[in-house]
Structures are given as C-alpha cells and as structure tokens.
Steps between C-alpha positions, in 0.01 A plus 500: 500500500707817466716674750594858597775624734436795721727696732840446342568866447633572851209727616514675827163468677492752779814330646680656801797718428819338383678527837223323676486229237879441533456481875230241473713295256784541752283341776434204267876481429563502876263215552690281244832623630415366842371174352820464304710562803311223691542256205867575472559446871309178497691351207837622646448347844316181401560193296288480194185296544145473368374666821741787461404560135130506594558746792699737281259478211211589735681806635550642152153389376335684797689817415396472133138451596492806725675719243286391203546643151819393326610300802215262427651461156838433647348220704330355198822503305683313778217243491586413144868454560494131599833444325683770705353513849406230762167331458395636840533852355279407201243350731480814724511754212208329327280694735603814312256398225217514762615841641431691176328827582168623353438864400162648566302541170434871578877562482521330169207706360682817616825372350334444166346839494838669578680307224242514227307810593168315477285288715556121484120456437544701181717214358381191677173351634419217734830552689532257793628702789626172656831404339517178305849461635756713691883481499778687668513775242157505338145359492256417219132567466256367235300757296335551158621750243217757466559562126520139377347293775815282519572335832842607637721481795641831634837485677550782753842559658454564873487876543788526742750281300625762256570751779641267770688238291799710400579589869450149624720355225774750579483412876527128420810573296655673792405202722676258250810719500516509877460120526765435240746722702419348830457139407670364197287183513179710465562672171165503333543797265444265207148447629432872543635577151272222360199618688559858399453420134148357576387789720356844407769767503 
C-alpha cells in the first residue's frame, strides 16, 4: 500500500483577506487567553487537588475544541505528557483525539487541482470520499493509482491549516510570554517551543 501527501505547499484557497484571517485567529487567541486566566486564578487561589486539576483541564480543553485546528494538536500533545502534567490533565486531554476535524472531500479535490493543475481523478481511481482516518492537521483517504492499479492511501492536509496555523502559533507564543511575565509558576514556553517544531509554519 503506497502513500501520497497532498496540501503541504501552503495553498490559499479563496481564503478571506489577511486582516480578516488575523482577526479570526485573534478571536481564537482571546478564547484561550480567557481560559488561561481562569486556570491561573483557580490554581493561585486554591490548594492543588485532583478536582482542581480536572476543572482546569476541562476549561482549556473546551477552548481548544471550539478553536479547532492547531489547538486540537496542542491538546493531543498535552495528552501524551504523562511524565510532566497531572494525570487528570492527561485524562481530559485524551478527548482531543476524538475532536479531530474532517474536511469535506470537495475541498480536497479543489486543493489537489490548485496544487497539481489537474483533476484528482486523472491520477487516482476508486477514491473513497469518506476518510479512513482524520487527525488534527490532516486526513487520509484510500484510492488506487490510475496508471499502475496500486492501492494507496492519500494524505491530505486540512485546507485551512497552512493559512491559519502561522497566525495561531504566533498568538500562542504571545500567550506564553504574557503568562510567563504575570505568573512565574506558569511558564510553559518550553511546551510552545516544542509544539512549534511539530506544527506547519
């Protein structure tokens, strides 16, 4: 079974103008900023407990779920850090793996044509429009190479990722800097720097 990756070239697919895109990213940032403020207040004014960890993790998880995109990836990364964060956070953030978005197949067909200047049906046959799996940044579909008859899996990056991710990453860096200055105990720039290396720039 072969594989192909589509949509890593950073296409712009009839996206809104840059100022509007930044404003939308700013709203997502505001949502997480409010969540971060609530979490900081809770930890600052309450003794550490399992209940407190769960409450705070739920606050951030809810914000990530509404924001989608790279924020889902942040949640998934937190869910794997069982050696660094309380187990309650791990349990709550596991839901990020179920919150992965799905792109409409028509968008992916359009993205393929924009990037390769040909229809996807000219290259593949028997394309299943229902994804085999979907993750925070991409989804995969089964298909057959038209030229050879080989069964393959096509990996499509979600259309909005290349355009939105750089703005979202920058806003999260700003959030990390603000938290570091306001609360020394909430310095998580190390996490942001680690995540940045794993996200599309």
